[in-house]
C-alpha positions as CSV (number, residue, x, y, z in Angstrom):
1,M,-33.4,-33.4,-4.9
2,K,-35.9,-30.9,-6.6
3,A,-36.1,-30.7,-10.2
4,Y,-34.0,-27.8,-11.5
5,S,-34.6,-25.7,-14.7
6,P,-32.7,-22.5,-15.2
7,S,-34.6,-19.1,-15.2
8,E,-35.4,-17.1,-18.1
9,H,-32.7,-14.6,-17.6
10,L,-30.2,-17.4,-17.4
11,V,-31.6,-19.0,-20.6
12,K,-31.3,-15.8,-22.6
13,Q,-27.9,-15.5,-21.3
14,L,-26.9,-19.0,-22.3
15,A,-28.2,-18.4,-25.8
16,G,-26.2,-15.3,-26.4
17,L,-23.0,-16.6,-25.5
18,P,-20.2,-15.9,-28.2
19,D,-18.1,-18.6,-29.8
20,S,-14.7,-17.4,-28.9
21,P,-12.0,-18.1,-26.1
22,G,-12.4,-16.2,-22.9
23,C,-13.3,-16.5,-19.2
24,Y,-16.6,-16.9,-17.7
25,I,-17.9,-16.1,-14.2
26,F,-20.8,-17.5,-12.4
27,K,-22.7,-15.5,-9.8
28,D,-25.5,-16.2,-7.4
29,E,-28.5,-14.1,-6.7
30,L,-26.4,-11.7,-4.4
31,G,-23.7,-11.2,-6.9
32,D,-21.1,-13.4,-5.1
33,I,-18.8,-15.2,-7.4
34,L,-19.4,-18.9,-7.4
35,Y,-16.9,-20.3,-10.1
36,I,-14.5,-18.7,-12.8
37,G,-13.3,-20.8,-15.6
38,K,-11.8,-20.5,-19.1
39,A,-12.6,-21.9,-22.4
40,L,-11.7,-22.2,-26.2
41,S,-15.3,-21.6,-27.1
42,L,-17.3,-19.9,-24.3
43,R,-20.6,-21.0,-25.9
44,S,-20.0,-24.8,-26.0
45,R,-18.1,-24.9,-22.7
46,V,-20.5,-22.9,-20.5
47,R,-23.6,-24.7,-22.0
48,S,-22.1,-28.0,-21.2
49,Y,-22.6,-27.2,-17.5
50,W,-26.5,-27.7,-18.0
51,A,-26.0,-30.9,-19.7
52,D,-27.3,-34.1,-17.8
53,I,-24.1,-36.2,-18.6
54,S,-22.1,-33.4,-17.0
55,W,-24.0,-33.5,-13.8
56,R,-23.4,-37.3,-13.7
57,E,-19.7,-37.1,-14.3
58,R,-19.0,-34.1,-12.0
59,P,-21.3,-34.2,-8.8
60,K,-20.1,-30.7,-7.9
61,L,-22.2,-29.4,-10.6
62,A,-25.5,-30.5,-9.0
63,V,-24.7,-28.5,-6.1
64,M,-23.4,-25.3,-7.9
65,I,-25.4,-24.9,-11.1
66,P,-28.8,-24.5,-9.1
67,K,-27.1,-21.5,-7.4
68,V,-26.1,-19.8,-10.6
69,A,-28.2,-16.5,-11.3
70,T,-26.2,-14.6,-13.8
71,I,-23.1,-15.5,-16.1
72,E,-20.4,-12.9,-17.1
73,T,-17.9,-13.2,-19.7
74,I,-14.5,-11.9,-20.4
75,L,-13.2,-12.1,-24.1
76,T,-9.7,-12.9,-24.7
77,N,-7.7,-13.3,-28.0
78,S,-6.5,-16.8,-27.3
79,E,-7.0,-19.8,-25.0
80,K,-3.4,-19.0,-23.6
81,E,-4.5,-15.6,-22.8
82,A,-7.7,-17.1,-21.0
83,L,-5.6,-19.4,-18.9
84,L,-3.5,-16.5,-17.5
85,L,-6.7,-14.5,-16.9
86,E,-8.5,-17.3,-15.0
87,A,-5.4,-17.9,-12.6
88,N,-5.3,-14.2,-11.8
89,L,-9.0,-13.9,-11.2
90,I,-9.1,-17.0,-9.1
91,R,-6.3,-15.8,-6.9
92,Q,-7.9,-12.3,-6.6
93,K,-11.4,-13.4,-5.9
94,L,-11.3,-16.8,-4.3
95,P,-14.6,-18.2,-5.6
96,R,-16.3,-20.8,-3.4
97,Y,-16.3,-23.6,-6.0
98,N,-12.9,-23.2,-7.6
99,V,-9.9,-25.0,-6.2
100,S,-7.3,-22.3,-5.4
101,L,-4.0,-22.3,-3.7
102,K,-5.6,-20.2,-0.8
103,D,-2.7,-21.0,1.5
104,D,-0.2,-19.5,-0.7
105,R,-0.2,-16.3,1.6
106,R,0.8,-18.0,4.6
107,Y,4.0,-19.5,2.9
108,P,7.0,-17.2,2.6
109,W,8.6,-16.3,-0.7
110,L,11.9,-14.7,-1.3
111,A,12.2,-11.4,-3.8
112,I,15.0,-9.5,-5.2
113,T,14.0,-5.9,-5.3
114,Y,15.4,-4.9,-8.9
115,D,13.2,-1.7,-8.6
116,V,16.0,0.1,-6.2
117,A,19.4,1.1,-7.4
118,F,21.0,-1.6,-5.1
119,P,18.5,-4.6,-4.8
120,R,18.1,-6.4,-1.6
121,L,16.9,-10.1,-0.9
122,V,13.7,-9.9,1.4
123,M,11.1,-12.3,2.5
124,I,7.5,-11.7,1.5
125,R,4.1,-13.3,2.1
126,D,2.0,-12.0,-0.9
127,P,3.8,-12.1,-4.2
128,V,0.8,-10.7,-6.1
129,R,0.7,-7.5,-4.1
130,F,4.4,-7.1,-3.9
131,K,4.9,-7.5,-7.8
132,K,1.9,-4.8,-8.1
133,D,4.1,-2.4,-6.0
134,N,7.6,-3.6,-7.4
135,P,7.0,-4.7,-11.2
136,R,10.8,-5.5,-11.7
137,A,11.2,-7.9,-8.9
138,K,12.0,-11.3,-9.0
139,V,10.1,-13.9,-6.8
140,F,11.1,-17.2,-5.8
141,G,9.0,-19.8,-3.9
142,P,6.7,-20.6,-2.1
143,Y,8.8,-22.2,0.5
144,V,6.5,-24.5,2.4
145,E,9.0,-25.2,5.1
146,A,9.8,-21.8,6.6
147,G,13.0,-23.2,8.2
148,Q,14.4,-24.0,4.8
149,M,13.7,-20.7,3.5
150,W,15.5,-18.9,6.4
151,E,18.3,-21.4,5.9
152,T,18.7,-20.4,2.5
153,M,18.7,-16.7,3.5
154,R,21.3,-17.2,6.1
155,I,23.7,-18.8,3.7
156,L,23.0,-16.4,0.8
157,R,23.7,-13.5,3.1
158,R,27.0,-15.0,4.2
159,V,28.0,-15.8,0.7
160,F,26.8,-12.7,-1.0
161,P,26.5,-9.8,1.4
162,M,23.7,-7.7,-0.3
163,R,22.2,-4.6,1.4
164,Q,20.0,-5.6,4.3
165,R,18.6,-2.4,5.5
166,K,15.8,-0.5,3.4
167,T,17.0,2.9,4.8
168,P,20.4,3.6,6.2
169,L,20.9,3.4,10.0
170,F,23.5,6.3,10.0
171,K,24.0,9.1,7.6
172,D,27.8,9.3,7.8
173,R,29.0,5.8,8.5
174,P,28.1,2.0,7.6
175,C,26.2,0.0,10.1
176,M,27.4,-3.3,11.9
177,N,26.4,-5.5,8.9
178,F,29.4,-4.0,7.0
179,H,31.9,-4.5,9.8
180,I,30.9,-8.4,10.1
181,G,30.9,-8.7,6.6
182,L,27.2,-9.1,5.9
183,C,26.8,-6.0,3.7
184,L,29.0,-3.9,1.2
185,A,27.6,-0.7,2.4
186,P,26.4,0.5,-0.8
187,C,24.5,3.4,1.2
188,Q,28.0,4.7,2.0
189,K,29.1,4.3,-1.6
190,K,31.6,1.7,-0.5
191,V,30.9,-0.5,-3.6
192,E,30.5,0.4,-7.2
193,P,27.0,-0.6,-8.8
194,E,28.7,-3.0,-11.4
195,P,30.3,-5.6,-9.1
196,Y,27.1,-5.3,-6.8
197,D,24.8,-6.0,-9.8
198,R,27.0,-8.8,-10.7
199,M,26.6,-10.4,-7.2
200,V,22.7,-9.8,-7.3
201,K,22.6,-11.7,-10.6
202,Q,24.4,-14.6,-8.9
203,V,22.0,-14.7,-6.2
204,E,19.3,-14.9,-8.7
205,M,21.1,-17.8,-10.6
206,F,21.3,-19.7,-7.2
207,L,17.6,-19.3,-6.4
208,A,16.8,-20.3,-9.8
209,G,18.8,-23.6,-9.6
210,R,21.7,-22.7,-11.8
211,Q,24.3,-23.3,-9.0
212,T,27.0,-24.7,-11.2
213,E,27.3,-21.3,-13.0
214,V,27.7,-19.4,-9.8
215,I,30.3,-21.6,-8.7
216,D,32.3,-21.3,-12.0
217,Q,32.0,-17.4,-11.8
218,L,33.1,-17.4,-8.2
219,K,36.1,-19.5,-9.3
220,A,37.0,-17.2,-12.0
221,D,36.7,-14.2,-9.6
222,M,39.0,-15.9,-7.1
223,E,41.8,-16.6,-9.7
224,K,41.4,-13.2,-11.0
225,A,41.8,-11.5,-7.6
226,S,44.8,-14.0,-6.9
227,D,46.4,-13.1,-10.4
228,N,46.2,-9.5,-9.4
229,L,47.9,-10.2,-5.9
230,E,44.6,-9.2,-4.1
231,F,44.9,-12.2,-1.8
232,E,42.7,-10.9,1.0
233,Q,39.7,-10.5,-1.5
234,A,40.6,-13.9,-3.0
235,G,40.4,-15.5,0.5
236,K,37.1,-14.0,1.1
237,I,35.7,-15.5,-2.1
238,R,37.2,-18.9,-1.2
239,D,35.4,-18.9,2.0
240,R,32.3,-18.2,0.1
241,L,33.0,-20.9,-2.2
242,V,33.3,-23.3,0.6
243,A,30.0,-22.4,2.3
244,L,28.2,-22.6,-1.1
245,R,29.7,-26.0,-1.8
246,S,28.6,-27.5,1.8
247,V,25.1,-26.6,0.8
248,I,25.2,-28.0,-2.7
249,E,26.9,-31.3,-1.5
250,K,23.8,-32.0,0.6
251,Q,21.6,-32.1,-2.4
252,Q,20.8,-35.5,-3.7
253,V,22.3,-36.2,-7.2
254,F,19.5,-37.8,-9.6
255,F,21.6,-37.4,-13.0
256,Q,25.3,-37.3,-14.1
257,S,24.6,-34.6,-16.5
258,N,24.5,-31.1,-15.0
259,K,22.0,-30.0,-17.8
260,V,19.1,-31.9,-16.5
261,S,16.2,-29.4,-15.2
262,H,13.0,-31.0,-14.4
263,D,9.8,-30.3,-12.1
264,I,8.0,-33.4,-11.0
265,V,4.4,-32.8,-9.8
266,A,2.4,-35.8,-8.2
267,E,-0.5,-36.2,-5.9
268,A,-2.4,-38.5,-3.5
269,H,-5.7,-38.2,-2.4
270,T,-8.6,-39.2,-0.2
271,E,-12.3,-38.2,-0.6
272,K,-11.7,-34.9,1.2
273,M,-8.2,-34.1,0.9
274,M,-5.4,-34.0,-1.8
275,S,-1.8,-33.7,-1.2
276,V,0.4,-32.5,-4.0
277,C,4.3,-32.9,-4.2
278,L,6.3,-30.7,-6.3
279,M,10.0,-31.8,-6.6
280,K,12.6,-29.6,-8.3
281,V,15.5,-31.1,-10.0
282,R,18.1,-28.4,-11.2
283,E,21.6,-29.3,-13.0
284,G,20.8,-33.0,-12.2
285,K,20.4,-32.5,-8.3
286,L,17.2,-32.3,-6.3
287,I,17.2,-28.8,-4.7
288,A,13.7,-28.9,-3.2
289,S,10.6,-31.2,-2.5
290,E,7.6,-29.4,-1.2
291,T,4.0,-30.5,-0.6
292,F,0.8,-28.6,-0.7
293,A,-2.2,-29.6,1.1
294,I,-5.6,-29.0,-0.9
295,P,-9.1,-29.5,0.6
296,L,-11.6,-31.2,-1.7
297,L,-14.7,-29.1,-0.7
298,E,-18.0,-29.0,-2.3
299,K,-17.7,-32.5,-4.0
300,T,-14.6,-31.2,-5.9
301,S,-13.1,-34.2,-7.8
302,W,-9.3,-34.9,-7.5
303,D,-8.6,-34.6,-11.2
304,E,-10.0,-31.1,-11.2
305,A,-8.0,-30.1,-8.1
306,Y,-4.7,-31.4,-9.8
307,Q,-5.2,-29.5,-12.9
308,A,-6.0,-26.4,-11.0
309,F,-2.8,-26.6,-8.9
310,V,-0.7,-27.0,-12.1
311,D,-2.3,-24.3,-14.0
312,Q,-2.2,-21.8,-11.1
313,Y,1.3,-22.8,-9.9
314,Y,2.9,-22.3,-13.3
315,T,0.9,-19.1,-14.3
316,A,2.2,-17.6,-11.1
317,C,5.8,-18.6,-10.9
318,E,8.7,-16.3,-12.5
319,D,10.2,-17.2,-15.7
320,V,13.6,-18.2,-14.2
321,A,11.9,-20.9,-12.1
322,I,10.4,-22.8,-15.1
323,P,12.4,-25.7,-15.8
324,Q,13.1,-27.5,-19.5
325,T,10.8,-30.2,-18.5
326,I,7.8,-30.8,-16.4
327,L,6.8,-34.4,-15.3
328,L,3.2,-34.9,-14.6
329,Q,1.4,-37.8,-13.0
330,H,-1.8,-37.3,-15.0
331,E,-2.8,-35.9,-18.3
332,L,-4.3,-32.2,-18.3
333,S,-7.2,-31.1,-20.4
334,D,-5.4,-28.1,-21.4
335,M,-2.0,-29.5,-21.8
336,D,-1.1,-27.8,-25.1
337,V,-2.2,-24.4,-23.9
338,L,0.0,-24.7,-20.7
339,R,3.0,-26.0,-22.7
340,E,2.6,-22.9,-25.1
341,F,2.0,-20.5,-22.2
342,V,5.2,-21.7,-20.2
343,S,7.5,-21.8,-23.1
344,G,6.6,-18.3,-24.0
345,K,7.1,-17.2,-20.4
346,A,10.6,-18.9,-20.1
347,E,11.6,-18.2,-23.5
348,L,12.4,-21.9,-24.2
349,A,10.8,-25.1,-25.5
350,V,9.4,-26.5,-22.3
351,K,8.1,-30.2,-22.3
352,L,5.1,-31.3,-20.5
353,L,5.4,-35.1,-20.3
354,V,3.5,-38.0,-18.5
355,P,6.1,-40.7,-18.3
356,Q,5.0,-44.5,-18.2
357,R,8.4,-46.0,-17.8
358,G,12.2,-45.5,-17.3
359,G,14.1,-43.1,-15.1
360,K,11.6,-40.3,-15.5
361,N,8.8,-42.5,-14.4
362,D,10.9,-43.5,-11.3
363,L,10.9,-39.7,-10.4
364,V,7.3,-39.5,-10.6
365,D,6.9,-42.7,-8.3
366,M,9.2,-41.0,-5.9
367,A,7.0,-37.8,-5.8
368,I,3.9,-40.0,-5.4
369,K,5.5,-41.6,-2.3
370,N,6.3,-38.3,-0.9
371,A,2.7,-37.1,-1.5
372,E,1.4,-40.1,0.0
373,H,3.4,-39.4,3.2
374,A,2.4,-35.9,3.4
375,L,-1.1,-36.7,3.0
376,G,-1.1,-39.2,5.8
377,Q,0.4,-36.5,8.2
378,E,-2.2,-34.1,6.9
379,V,-5.1,-36.4,7.8
380,N,-3.7,-37.2,11.1
381,R,-3.3,-33.5,12.0
382,V,-6.9,-32.8,10.8
383,T,-8.3,-35.5,12.7
384,Q,-6.4,-34.4,15.9
385,L,-7.6,-30.9,15.3
386,D,-11.2,-32.2,14.6
387,A,-11.0,-34.2,18.0
388,K,-9.7,-31.2,19.8
389,V,-12.4,-28.9,18.5
390,E,-15.2,-31.8,19.3
391,R,-13.7,-32.0,22.8
392,T,-13.6,-28.3,23.3
393,L,-17.3,-27.8,22.4
394,T,-18.5,-30.9,24.2
395,A,-16.8,-29.4,27.3
396,L,-18.4,-26.0,26.7
397,K,-21.8,-27.6,26.2
398,E,-21.5,-29.5,29.5
399,G,-20.0,-26.6,31.4
400,L,-22.9,-24.4,30.5
401,G,-25.5,-27.1,30.7
402,I,-26.9,-26.1,27.5
403,D,-28.8,-28.8,25.1
404,R,-27.1,-28.1,21.9
405,L,-23.4,-28.3,20.8
406,P,-22.4,-24.7,20.3
407,N,-20.7,-25.2,16.9
408,R,-21.7,-21.5,15.8
409,I,-21.1,-18.8,18.6
410,E,-21.6,-15.2,18.1
411,C,-20.4,-12.5,20.6
412,F,-21.1,-8.8,21.1
413,D,-19.3,-6.0,22.7
414,I,-19.5,-2.3,23.1
415,S,-16.8,0.4,22.7
416,N,-17.0,4.1,23.3
417,I,-15.4,6.8,25.4
418,S,-17.9,8.9,27.4
419,G,-20.6,7.9,24.9
420,T,-18.8,9.5,21.8
421,D,-18.0,7.6,18.6
422,N,-20.4,4.8,20.2
423,V,-19.9,1.4,18.3
424,A,-20.7,-2.3,18.8
425,S,-19.1,-5.3,17.2
426,M,-20.3,-8.9,16.5
427,V,-17.9,-11.5,15.9
428,S,-18.6,-15.1,14.8
429,F,-16.8,-18.4,15.4
430,E,-17.7,-21.8,13.7
431,A,-16.0,-25.0,14.8
432,A,-14.0,-23.0,17.4
433,K,-12.4,-20.9,14.7
434,P,-13.3,-17.2,13.6
435,K,-15.3,-16.9,10.5
436,K,-14.3,-13.4,9.6
437,T,-16.7,-13.0,6.7
438,E,-19.6,-12.9,9.2
439,Y,-18.0,-10.3,11.5
440,R,-20.3,-7.3,11.8
441,M,-19.9,-3.8,13.2
442,F,-22.5,-1.3,14.2
443,K,-22.7,2.5,14.6
444,I,-24.8,3.0,17.6
445,Q,-27.7,5.5,16.8
446,S,-30.0,5.4,19.7
447,V,-27.2,6.6,22.3
448,E,-24.8,9.4,21.8
449,G,-23.1,11.8,24.1
450,E,-23.6,9.5,27.1
451,P,-22.2,6.1,28.1
452,N,-25.1,3.7,28.1
453,D,-23.9,0.2,27.5
454,F,-27.2,-1.4,28.0
455,A,-29.0,0.6,25.6
456,S,-26.2,0.3,23.0
457,M,-26.1,-3.5,23.4
458,K,-30.0,-3.7,23.1
459,E,-29.6,-1.7,19.7
460,A,-26.8,-4.0,18.3
461,V,-28.7,-7.2,19.3
462,G,-32.0,-6.1,18.1
463,R,-30.5,-4.9,14.6
464,R,-28.5,-8.2,14.2
465,Y,-31.2,-10.8,14.7
466,A,-34.0,-8.5,13.1
467,R,-31.8,-8.8,9.9
468,L,-31.4,-12.5,10.2
469,I,-35.1,-12.8,10.7
470,R,-35.8,-10.6,7.6
471,E,-33.2,-12.4,5.3
472,Q,-34.2,-15.9,6.7
473,K,-30.5,-16.7,7.5
474,P,-29.6,-19.2,10.2
475,F,-29.3,-18.4,13.9
476,P,-26.3,-19.1,15.9
477,D,-26.2,-22.0,18.6
478,L,-24.9,-19.7,21.3
479,I,-25.0,-15.9,21.9
480,I,-22.1,-14.3,24.1
481,I,-22.8,-11.0,25.6
482,D,-19.7,-9.3,26.9
483,G,-20.7,-8.0,30.3
484,G,-22.7,-9.1,33.3
485,K,-26.4,-9.2,34.1
486,G,-27.3,-5.7,32.9
487,Q,-25.9,-6.1,29.4
488,L,-27.6,-9.6,29.3
489,G,-30.9,-8.2,30.4
490,A,-30.6,-5.4,27.6
491,A,-30.0,-8.2,25.0
492,M,-32.9,-10.3,26.2
493,E,-35.1,-7.2,26.0
494,A,-34.3,-6.9,22.2
495,L,-34.7,-10.8,21.6
496,T,-38.2,-10.4,23.4
497,A,-39.2,-7.4,21.4
498,L,-38.4,-9.7,18.3
499,E,-40.6,-12.5,19.8
500,L,-37.4,-14.5,20.6
501,G,-37.7,-14.6,24.2
502,G,-38.0,-18.2,24.2
503,L,-34.7,-18.6,22.7
504,K,-36.2,-20.4,19.7
505,I,-36.9,-19.7,16.1
506,G,-38.8,-22.2,14.1
507,D,-37.2,-25.5,15.0
508,H,-33.9,-24.2,16.0
509,E,-33.0,-23.6,19.7
510,F,-30.3,-21.4,21.0
511,S,-28.7,-20.2,24.0
512,I,-27.5,-16.9,25.3
513,V,-25.0,-16.0,28.3
514,G,-23.4,-13.1,29.6
515,L,-19.5,-13.2,30.3
516,A,-18.3,-10.9,33.1
517,K,-14.6,-10.1,33.0
518,K,-13.6,-10.0,36.5
519,Q,-14.1,-13.5,37.8
520,E,-15.2,-14.9,34.4
521,E,-18.6,-15.4,35.6
522,V,-21.2,-16.9,33.0
523,Y,-24.7,-15.4,33.5
524,F,-27.9,-16.9,32.2
525,P,-31.3,-15.2,31.8
526,N,-33.7,-15.4,34.7
527,R,-30.9,-16.8,36.9
528,S,-29.3,-14.7,39.9
529,M,-26.3,-17.0,40.2
530,P,-23.6,-17.3,37.8
531,V,-21.9,-20.5,36.6
532,Y,-18.1,-20.8,36.9
533,I,-16.3,-22.8,34.4
534,P,-12.9,-24.3,35.7
535,R,-9.9,-21.9,34.9
536,R,-7.9,-24.5,33.0
537,S,-10.8,-25.6,31.0
538,E,-10.4,-25.6,27.2
539,A,-14.1,-24.6,27.3
540,L,-13.2,-21.4,29.3
541,H,-10.3,-20.9,26.9
542,L,-12.7,-20.7,23.9
543,L,-15.2,-18.3,25.7
544,Q,-12.2,-15.9,26.5
545,A,-10.9,-16.2,22.9
546,V,-14.3,-15.3,21.5
547,R,-14.7,-12.6,24.0
548,D,-11.5,-11.1,23.4
549,E,-11.8,-11.1,19.6
550,A,-15.1,-9.2,19.8
551,H,-13.3,-6.6,22.2
552,R,-10.5,-6.2,19.9
553,F,-12.7,-5.9,16.7
554,A,-14.8,-3.2,18.6
555,V,-11.8,-1.2,19.8
556,T,-10.4,-1.2,16.4
557,F,-13.5,0.1,14.7
558,H,-14.0,2.8,17.6
559,R,-10.4,4.0,17.1
560,K,-10.7,4.4,13.3
561,L,-13.9,6.6,13.8
562,R,-12.4,8.6,16.6
563,A,-9.3,9.2,14.5
564,K,-11.3,10.1,11.4
565,R,-13.4,12.8,13.6
566,V,-10.4,14.2,15.1
567,I,-8.7,14.9,11.6
568,A,-11.9,15.5,9.6
569,S,-12.2,18.1,7.1
570,Q,-14.7,21.0,7.4
571,L,-16.4,19.9,4.3
572,D,-17.0,16.4,5.9
573,V,-20.2,17.8,7.5
574,L,-21.9,18.2,4.1
575,K,-23.6,15.1,3.0
576,G,-23.0,14.2,-0.5
577,L,-19.8,15.6,-0.7
578,G,-17.2,12.9,-0.6
579,A,-13.6,12.6,-1.4
580,K,-13.9,12.6,-5.2
581,R,-16.2,15.8,-5.4
582,R,-14.0,17.4,-2.7
583,K,-10.8,16.7,-5.2
584,R,-12.8,18.0,-8.1
585,L,-13.5,21.4,-6.1
586,I,-9.8,21.8,-5.2
587,D,-8.8,21.1,-8.7
588,H,-11.2,23.4,-10.1
589,F,-10.6,26.5,-7.6
590,G,-7.1,25.8,-6.6
591,S,-7.5,26.1,-2.6
592,F,-10.0,26.0,0.0
593,E,-10.0,29.9,0.3
594,Q,-10.9,30.2,-3.4
595,I,-14.0,28.0,-2.9
596,K,-14.9,30.2,0.2
597,L,-14.7,33.2,-2.3
598,A,-16.6,31.6,-5.0
599,T,-20.1,32.6,-6.3
600,L,-23.0,30.3,-6.4
601,E,-22.6,30.3,-10.5
602,E,-19.0,29.4,-10.2
603,I,-19.7,26.5,-7.9
604,E,-22.3,25.4,-10.2
605,A,-19.9,25.4,-13.2
606,C,-17.7,22.8,-11.4
607,E,-18.0,19.4,-13.1
608,G,-19.7,16.7,-11.0
609,I,-21.3,19.1,-8.6
610,P,-25.3,18.9,-8.6
611,K,-27.1,22.3,-8.2
612,K,-28.6,21.4,-5.0
613,L,-25.2,20.4,-3.5
614,A,-23.8,23.5,-4.9
615,L,-26.3,25.7,-3.0
616,E,-25.7,23.9,0.1
617,L,-22.0,24.4,-0.3
618,F,-22.4,28.1,-1.1
619,T,-24.6,28.6,2.0
620,F,-22.0,26.7,4.1
621,M,-19.2,28.9,2.9
622,Q,-21.0,32.0,3.4
623,D,-21.7,31.1,6.9
624,L,-18.2,30.2,7.3
625,K,-17.2,33.5,6.2
626,N,-19.3,35.3,8.5
627,K,-18.2,33.6,11.6
628,P,-15.6,35.3,13.9
629,K,-11.9,34.5,12.9
630,A,-10.4,31.7,14.5
631,K,-7.8,29.0,13.8
632,P,-9.4,26.7,11.2
633,I,-9.2,22.9,11.2
634,L,-7.0,21.7,8.5
635,T,-9.1,20.7,5.6
636,G,-6.1,18.8,4.0
637,M,-6.5,21.0,0.7
638,E,-4.9,24.4,1.6
639,P,-1.2,25.1,2.1
640,A,0.1,25.3,5.6
641,D,-0.1,28.7,7.1
642,H,3.1,29.4,9.2
643,S,2.2,33.0,10.2
644,E,2.2,33.8,13.9
645,T,-1.2,34.5,15.5
646,D,-2.7,34.9,18.9
647,A,-4.1,31.3,18.7
648,D,-0.6,29.7,19.4
649,A,-2.0,27.8,22.5
650,A,-4.7,26.5,20.4
651,D,-2.3,25.4,17.7
652,A,-0.5,23.5,20.1
653,T,-3.4,21.7,21.4
654,A,-4.7,20.9,17.9
655,A,-1.3,19.5,17.2
656,N,-1.3,17.5,20.1
657,V,-4.9,16.1,19.1
658,S,-3.7,15.5,15.5
659,G,-0.7,13.7,16.7
660,E,-2.8,11.5,18.8
661,A,-5.0,10.8,15.9
662,L,-2.2,10.1,13.6
663,A,-0.6,7.8,16.3
664,M,-3.9,5.9,16.4
665,V,-4.2,5.5,12.8
666,A,-0.6,4.1,12.6
667,E,-1.5,1.9,15.6
668,D,-4.6,0.7,13.8
669,A,-2.5,0.3,10.5
670,G,-0.1,-2.1,12.1
671,Q,-2.9,-4.4,13.1
672,Y,-3.7,-5.2,9.3
673,D,-2.1,-8.1,7.4
674,D,-1.3,-7.9,3.7
675,G,-3.6,-10.3,2.1
676,E,-6.7,-12.3,2.6
677,I,-9.2,-13.8,5.1
678,K,-7.9,-16.7,6.7
679,E,-9.3,-19.3,9.4
680,V,-7.2,-19.7,12.4
681,S,-7.2,-21.7,15.5
682,I,-9.0,-20.5,18.6
683,L,-5.3,-19.3,20.2
684,D,-4.1,-17.7,16.8
685,Q,-5.4,-14.1,17.0
686,E,-4.6,-12.9,13.4
687,D,-5.3,-9.3,12.5
688,E,-8.3,-8.5,10.2
689,E,-8.0,-8.1,6.5
690,E,-11.7,-7.4,5.8
691,F,-14.6,-5.9,8.0
692,Y,-18.2,-5.6,7.4
693,A,-20.8,-3.3,8.9
694,E,-24.7,-3.5,9.0
695,D,-27.2,-0.7,8.7
696,V,-24.6,2.3,8.3
697,E,-24.0,4.8,5.6
698,P,-22.9,3.3,2.3
699,D,-19.7,5.2,2.4
700,E,-18.7,3.6,5.8
701,E,-20.3,0.2,5.4
702,R,-17.0,-1.7,5.0
703,L,-13.6,-0.8,5.7
704,P,-11.0,-1.2,3.0
705,G,-10.3,-4.9,2.2
706,P,-8.0,-6.8,-0.2
707,E,-10.4,-6.4,-3.2
708,D,-10.2,-2.6,-3.0
709,E,-6.5,-2.3,-3.8
């Protein structure tokens, strides 16, 4: 390993660190976040990363620290605030070298929507985003076993008939859920708010593990109904009690006292994987046992991963989910801070213990056994998956007759309609899985107004690999071109122009093929006859999955551009006049028509509008006023004009076009998930959460992703 010494800029930053609590953020030369941490003293904590003894104790630092280019700090009033800030930043930014519960988003959670008049019980995937839109909601989970969550939902809906539909199905009558006893029809005012809210509170207590209280309340309600001679109502409550007790009876009793409330957190690990078991004991009964698999990447130690799990889990969970006692397998470095934090959150004195003997230690041992069992299953699953990937890539290598195992694959596709909104896409697969951070999309600039897939492919391939050469980034092992000989020939022209015609850069050799859709023929450069891979081969399935993903990605981008063009404002044609400046103009003048009537001096007086842009806007408006009157395209800023004109036919056409555009926008919006980038199998075609583009205008370089919210 080369000798490392920090840069002058970094030395100055280390010297100027404050001696106060807060969070620190390590970034590389490109500004990407490498690591986020917290400290009681930022000065002593951050400087310790550059000490030799730290590198010996934590091998990860030898890999991470040489990449650190800048350090950012956020000061807090206490270490407790720093703990919460660190956990939130890690969940939002997902730094490369932090241990984060990245898989949380694929686990289901249950939420009670207290932000509406009659709350509902709903399943969600992203609790952070949901809480942002519904701040009063109560969230429970995550449920690692989705079947367990749906069984809980089924029982709760039968016992507590809460509202299920977000909006009523009918205006004048209840839906079928009311008639079969699964809803009280609050939409038709068939239930008063007070008894409904009482029922919702019972659902909250049940999900929080306070099941005895729920049983006692239902018993009291049943007896009250019976005393009032409301025997039908009493019978319904009795049936709910029976269903509820059948669930509770299945739970294992650990303590005779129903006041015992514990969480037990234990782990088992190998060099590359850790499994954490979280067991929940409420009212003396085991109500849940969940396991979490955490990869130990980038030489991360198991103790760091264990502490990160505990910190992130309890900073994210609701106050009602925090027990009286948390039993840990290992001591934590921030035990006192975490104890203070969870106690304040739950508004009770929460104990954090590491038992060494007795009944509590037996509970930890049981959690360890569950963690070891889950770890063995996860290791077997990963081993089988790795074997399948290796088998598939080997079959592809042999089927194509290439020399290198195609571990990294890049595929290109073109999308346009008669040459308009001409775009190209490039998707990247590593180890037979999509690597979505490497996806790229291109606005084709050399061809417009005529369909020319060959020239478009040549431009996209040329721009992609010219950039890789310029930035000295690694090349793929296999390039796939969606198309036949013509598209493949165009791609080869682009590579030849970059002096890559020999399919070699430095010591790295790569291959390029064209995949035609009709018979799935695979074409090679300078070969007239295609290669056919067996239809049932896993290798062909991988090629098809990569090609189809590139096609989907290209079509999605093309549809977005087309919809944007169809419903564009007249002012969009002016460069430098973006959404914020358009809003300032409309706020200043009041309407689009007033902007047309404004003088140059009045436009220049508008805050945030430079003089050069004001002149261009004034000239544009004068030209617009001098044009013959016609039905204008909607700008989105003026009130709707409902007056009748001679252009009714044009209005109908414009409405149809706008309707088509909005339908496309809605269709595209339906393709987006609610969270972050995932890696999925070659058969799991998940929708995009984040897109990137190369060499396009800055305001269109990347479509909105999670960090833009």
